C-alpha positions as CSV (number, residue, x, y, z in Angstrom):
1,M,-0.1,0.0,0.1
2,I,1.3,3.3,-1.1
3,E,1.6,5.8,1.9
4,R,-0.4,9.2,1.0
5,K,1.7,12.2,1.8
6,T,0.3,15.2,3.2
7,I,-1.1,17.9,1.1
8,L,-2.3,20.4,3.8
9,T,-1.8,20.9,7.6
10,V,-3.7,23.2,9.7
11,E,-1.7,24.1,13.1
12,N,-3.6,25.8,16.5
13,L,-5.8,27.7,14.1
14,Y,-7.9,30.3,15.5
15,K,-10.7,32.7,14.0
16,Q,-12.5,35.2,16.0
17,F,-14.8,38.0,14.7
18,Q,-15.6,41.3,16.6
19,V,-19.1,42.1,17.1
20,R,-21.0,45.1,18.5
21,L,-23.8,44.2,21.0
22,G,-26.8,46.1,22.5
23,A,-29.6,47.9,21.3
24,F,-27.1,50.9,20.0
25,G,-24.0,48.7,19.6
26,E,-22.0,49.8,22.8
27,N,-20.7,46.9,23.8
28,K,-18.0,44.8,21.9
29,G,-17.8,41.2,22.1
30,T,-15.6,38.4,20.2
31,V,-17.1,35.3,18.3
32,H,-14.9,32.2,18.7
33,A,-15.8,30.6,15.5
34,V,-12.6,28.6,15.6
35,D,-10.6,27.9,18.5
36,G,-7.8,26.0,18.4
37,V,-8.1,23.6,15.3
38,D,-5.4,21.1,14.2
39,F,-5.5,18.3,11.4
40,D,-3.9,17.5,8.2
41,I,-5.3,16.3,5.0
42,L,-3.7,13.4,2.7
43,R,-2.9,13.9,-0.8
44,G,-6.0,12.2,-3.0
45,E,-8.2,11.6,0.1
46,T,-11.5,13.2,1.1
47,L,-11.3,14.4,4.7
48,G,-15.3,15.0,5.8
49,L,-15.9,17.8,8.1
50,V,-19.0,17.7,10.2
51,G,-20.9,19.0,13.2
52,E,-23.8,21.0,14.3
53,S,-24.8,24.6,12.4
54,G,-22.9,27.2,13.8
55,C,-19.9,24.9,14.9
56,G,-17.1,26.6,12.5
57,K,-16.5,24.3,10.0
58,S,-17.5,26.5,7.2
59,T,-15.1,29.1,8.8
60,V,-12.4,26.6,8.7
61,G,-12.7,26.3,4.9
62,Y,-12.8,30.3,4.3
63,T,-9.8,30.3,6.3
64,I,-8.3,27.9,4.7
65,L,-8.7,29.6,1.3
66,Q,-7.5,33.0,3.0
67,L,-11.2,34.3,2.1
68,Y,-10.9,35.0,5.8
69,R,-7.6,36.1,7.4
70,A,-6.7,34.0,10.5
71,T,-6.4,35.5,13.9
72,S,-3.5,33.3,14.8
73,G,-2.3,29.6,13.9
74,K,-0.6,28.5,10.8
75,I,-1.8,26.8,7.5
76,W,0.6,24.8,5.5
77,Y,0.4,24.3,1.8
78,D,2.8,23.3,-0.6
79,G,5.6,24.1,2.2
80,K,4.5,27.7,2.3
81,D,2.4,29.1,5.2
82,L,-0.8,30.6,3.7
83,T,-1.4,32.9,6.6
84,Q,2.0,34.9,6.1
85,L,1.1,35.4,2.5
86,S,0.1,38.7,1.1
87,D,-2.6,38.5,-1.6
88,K,-0.2,39.0,-4.5
89,Q,1.8,36.3,-2.9
90,L,-1.3,34.0,-2.6
91,R,-2.3,34.6,-6.1
92,P,-0.3,31.5,-8.0
93,L,-1.8,29.5,-5.3
94,R,-5.4,30.0,-5.9
95,Q,-5.0,28.0,-8.9
96,K,-4.1,25.1,-6.8
97,I,-6.8,25.9,-4.0
98,Q,-10.2,26.2,-5.1
99,M,-14.1,26.5,-3.4
100,I,-17.1,25.1,-4.3
101,F,-19.9,26.9,-2.6
102,Q,-23.3,25.9,-1.3
103,D,-25.3,28.1,-3.2
104,P,-25.0,27.6,-6.8
105,Y,-27.3,30.3,-8.0
106,S,-25.5,32.7,-5.9
107,T,-22.2,31.7,-6.9
108,L,-22.8,32.5,-10.7
109,N,-22.9,36.1,-12.4
110,P,-26.5,36.2,-13.5
111,R,-25.6,38.6,-16.2
112,M,-22.6,36.1,-17.6
113,T,-23.4,33.2,-20.0
114,I,-22.4,29.6,-18.6
115,G,-19.5,29.7,-21.6
116,E,-18.4,33.2,-20.2
117,A,-18.3,31.8,-16.3
118,L,-16.0,28.9,-17.2
119,A,-13.6,30.7,-19.4
120,E,-13.1,33.5,-17.1
121,P,-10.9,31.8,-14.8
122,I,-9.1,30.3,-17.5
123,L,-8.4,33.6,-18.9
124,E,-7.6,35.3,-15.5
125,H,-5.0,32.3,-14.8
126,Q,-4.0,31.7,-18.4
127,T,-4.1,28.0,-17.7
128,V,-4.3,27.6,-21.4
129,P,-3.3,29.5,-24.5
130,E,-6.1,31.7,-25.7
131,K,-7.1,29.7,-28.9
132,E,-7.7,26.4,-26.6
133,V,-10.0,28.3,-24.3
134,I,-13.4,27.3,-26.0
135,P,-12.3,23.7,-26.4
136,R,-11.3,23.8,-22.5
137,V,-14.6,25.0,-21.8
138,V,-16.4,22.4,-23.8
139,E,-14.5,19.7,-22.2
140,L,-15.5,21.2,-18.7
141,L,-19.1,21.1,-19.7
142,G,-18.9,17.5,-20.9
143,D,-17.2,16.8,-17.5
144,A,-20.5,18.0,-16.2
145,G,-22.6,16.1,-18.2
146,L,-23.8,19.2,-20.2
147,S,-23.8,19.6,-23.9
148,S,-21.8,22.7,-25.8
149,K,-25.0,24.1,-26.7
150,C,-25.3,25.3,-22.9
151,M,-22.4,27.6,-23.1
152,D,-24.7,30.5,-24.7
153,R,-27.4,30.0,-22.1
154,Y,-27.8,32.0,-18.5
155,P,-27.9,30.4,-15.1
156,H,-31.4,30.9,-14.6
157,E,-31.9,28.4,-17.5
158,F,-30.7,25.7,-15.8
159,S,-31.9,23.7,-12.6
160,G,-30.3,23.5,-9.3
161,G,-28.3,20.4,-10.0
162,Q,-27.2,21.7,-13.2
163,R,-25.9,24.9,-11.7
164,Q,-24.0,23.1,-9.2
165,R,-22.6,20.7,-11.7
166,I,-21.6,24.0,-13.5
167,C,-20.0,25.2,-10.3
168,I,-18.1,22.2,-9.6
169,V,-16.2,22.3,-13.0
170,R,-15.7,25.8,-12.8
171,A,-13.8,25.1,-9.8
172,L,-11.8,22.6,-12.0
173,A,-11.1,25.4,-14.8
174,C,-7.7,26.2,-12.8
175,N,-6.6,22.7,-12.6
176,P,-6.5,22.5,-8.9
177,E,-4.9,19.9,-6.6
178,F,-7.2,20.7,-3.6
179,I,-11.0,21.5,-3.5
180,V,-12.7,22.9,-0.1
181,C,-16.7,21.6,-0.8
182,D,-18.6,23.7,1.5
183,E,-21.9,22.0,2.0
184,P,-22.0,21.4,-2.0
185,I,-25.3,19.6,-1.9
186,S,-27.4,20.7,1.1
187,A,-29.1,23.5,-1.3
188,L,-30.2,20.4,-3.6
189,D,-33.2,18.4,-3.7
190,V,-32.4,14.5,-2.1
191,S,-33.0,12.9,-5.4
192,V,-30.2,15.2,-7.2
193,Q,-28.0,15.1,-4.1
194,A,-26.7,11.5,-5.5
195,Q,-25.7,12.6,-8.8
196,I,-23.7,15.5,-7.3
197,I,-21.6,12.9,-5.1
198,N,-21.0,10.6,-7.6
199,L,-19.6,13.4,-10.2
200,L,-17.5,14.7,-7.2
201,Q,-15.9,11.0,-6.9
202,D,-15.6,10.5,-10.9
203,L,-13.7,14.0,-11.1
204,Q,-11.5,13.4,-7.9
205,E,-10.4,10.1,-9.9
206,K,-10.2,11.7,-13.2
207,Y,-7.8,14.4,-12.1
208,N,-6.6,12.9,-8.6
209,L,-8.0,15.7,-6.4
210,T,-8.0,16.1,-2.5
211,Y,-11.2,17.1,-0.9
212,L,-12.2,18.8,2.2
213,F,-15.8,17.9,2.2
214,I,-17.9,20.3,4.6
215,A,-21.5,18.8,5.5
216,H,-23.9,18.0,8.4
217,D,-25.4,15.0,6.6
218,L,-23.7,12.1,8.1
219,S,-24.7,9.3,5.6
220,V,-23.2,11.5,2.6
221,V,-20.2,12.0,4.7
222,K,-19.8,8.2,5.3
223,H,-20.3,7.6,1.8
224,I,-17.5,9.9,0.3
225,S,-15.3,10.3,3.0
226,N,-12.0,8.5,3.7
227,R,-11.8,10.2,7.2
228,V,-14.0,11.7,9.3
229,A,-13.4,15.0,11.4
230,V,-16.0,16.1,14.1
231,M,-16.4,19.5,15.1
232,Y,-18.1,21.3,18.1
233,L,-18.4,24.8,18.9
234,G,-15.1,25.8,17.4
235,K,-12.9,23.0,18.7
236,M,-12.2,19.5,17.2
237,A,-13.7,16.7,19.1
238,E,-12.5,13.5,17.2
239,L,-10.8,12.4,13.8
240,G,-10.1,9.2,12.4
241,P,-10.8,6.6,9.6
242,K,-14.6,6.6,8.7
243,D,-14.9,3.1,9.4
244,L,-13.3,3.8,13.2
245,I,-15.5,6.9,13.5
246,F,-19.0,5.2,12.5
247,N,-18.5,2.0,13.9
248,N,-16.9,2.8,17.1
249,P,-17.2,6.0,18.2
250,M,-15.6,7.4,21.1
251,H,-16.3,11.2,22.0
252,P,-19.8,11.4,23.6
253,Y,-20.7,14.2,21.1
254,T,-19.4,11.9,18.0
255,K,-21.9,8.9,19.5
256,A,-24.9,11.5,19.8
257,L,-24.6,12.6,16.1
258,L,-24.4,9.0,14.9
259,Q,-27.2,8.0,17.1
260,A,-29.2,10.8,15.7
261,I,-29.3,9.2,12.1
262,P,-32.7,7.4,11.3
263,I,-32.6,3.7,10.6
264,P,-35.0,3.0,7.6
265,N,-36.3,-0.4,9.5
266,P,-39.5,0.7,11.9
267,H,-38.7,-2.1,14.3
268,I,-35.2,-1.4,14.6
269,E,-35.6,2.1,15.0
270,K,-38.4,1.6,17.5
271,S,-36.3,-0.4,19.7
272,R,-33.1,1.1,19.9
273,T,-31.8,3.6,22.8
274,R,-30.5,7.0,21.9
275,E,-28.4,9.0,24.3
276,L,-30.3,12.4,23.8
277,L,-28.3,15.7,24.2
278,T,-29.7,17.8,26.9
279,G,-29.4,21.7,26.9
280,D,-28.6,24.2,23.9
281,I,-25.5,24.8,22.3
282,P,-23.7,27.4,24.3
283,S,-22.8,30.9,22.7
284,A,-19.7,31.1,20.3
285,L,-19.4,34.7,21.9
286,N,-18.9,33.4,25.7
287,P,-18.0,29.5,25.1
288,P,-17.9,27.5,28.3
289,A,-14.3,26.9,30.2
290,G,-12.6,23.3,30.0
291,C,-14.4,21.2,27.4
292,H,-17.0,23.2,25.4
293,F,-19.1,20.0,25.2
294,H,-19.4,19.6,29.1
295,T,-22.5,21.3,29.2
296,R,-24.3,18.7,27.5
297,C,-22.5,15.8,28.2
298,S,-24.1,13.3,30.6
299,H,-20.6,11.8,31.5
300,A,-19.0,14.8,32.4
301,T,-16.6,15.1,35.7
302,D,-15.4,18.0,37.5
303,L,-12.2,18.1,35.4
304,C,-14.0,18.6,32.5
305,S,-15.6,21.8,33.6
306,Q,-12.2,23.1,34.5
307,E,-9.5,21.6,32.1
308,T,-9.6,21.9,28.4
309,P,-8.9,18.5,26.8
310,R,-5.7,17.9,24.7
311,W,-6.0,16.9,21.4
312,K,-4.3,13.6,21.4
313,Q,-3.9,10.4,19.3
314,L,-5.0,6.8,20.6
315,P,-3.3,3.6,19.8
316,D,-6.0,2.9,16.9
317,G,-4.9,5.9,14.9
318,R,-7.8,8.4,15.7
319,M,-7.5,11.9,17.2
320,I,-9.3,12.9,20.1
321,A,-10.1,15.7,22.6
322,C,-11.9,13.9,25.6
323,H,-10.7,13.5,28.9
324,L,-12.6,10.1,29.3
325,A,-11.0,8.8,26.4
326,V,-8.7,5.6,26.9
327,E,-5.5,5.6,25.4
């Protein structure tokens, strides 16, 4: 078995936002969106990043691409720390790192035809000679399962699934190595989601791509990912191979997420027991001390409320942040 090399490493990443509170904005507050995150991604793999809405997973993706500048921490790609590069220095790396956004309609310029939208990044980064731009656009449309006749049509003339296909191949226009997929199927009908997942997998194999796949649908993440990372309130809870995470979760939050997945068998679904989470998610403006999850964890001890668990590796290879995990 060939050992994969690391393509991207995130070290102790923090991203905070300053907000104004009160009726007249007289008070200032800090949103701790990403609160000390560490992980790496191997070349050619898909890392699924999951968690409840507001946990910071999309902010991680935006910060990797430097659409948000990190408050502190390092993001290593191709031997360079992206957090230390200027916009001019980042420009060559933009070709290698691309993003697929959640809403395909707002991603595309309604005033540009699909042919113009696909040609724009090719011309901007000069990835092919000018005479080969149109053939490259036709090739990209073919990858999306669309005819070359679609070049002169506008975004509103396509269905949601077709628009997302166009956005996916538009991310390929610059010949990238690494793509952040920010919930690319959540805005689509269930009947279309499987088609988009299959398209992503086909393109990954064809172009040897690496994905960070951000989602909250665990069944989709299980299907597409090689490894899975679980986030809660800005921090990593657990990370490991998908078989370990889905078959033998160790973090109480990971267990609760998996138990929330319905089983398509009414007899099994009715008889199984769930460990329900109590209480609401704490505010990122004022996260709890110690383990962020201790306010909703039925196994929490005094230590959990006082000391932040360290991000450690267990003998089975997974990473976890939990005082109760057995090494």
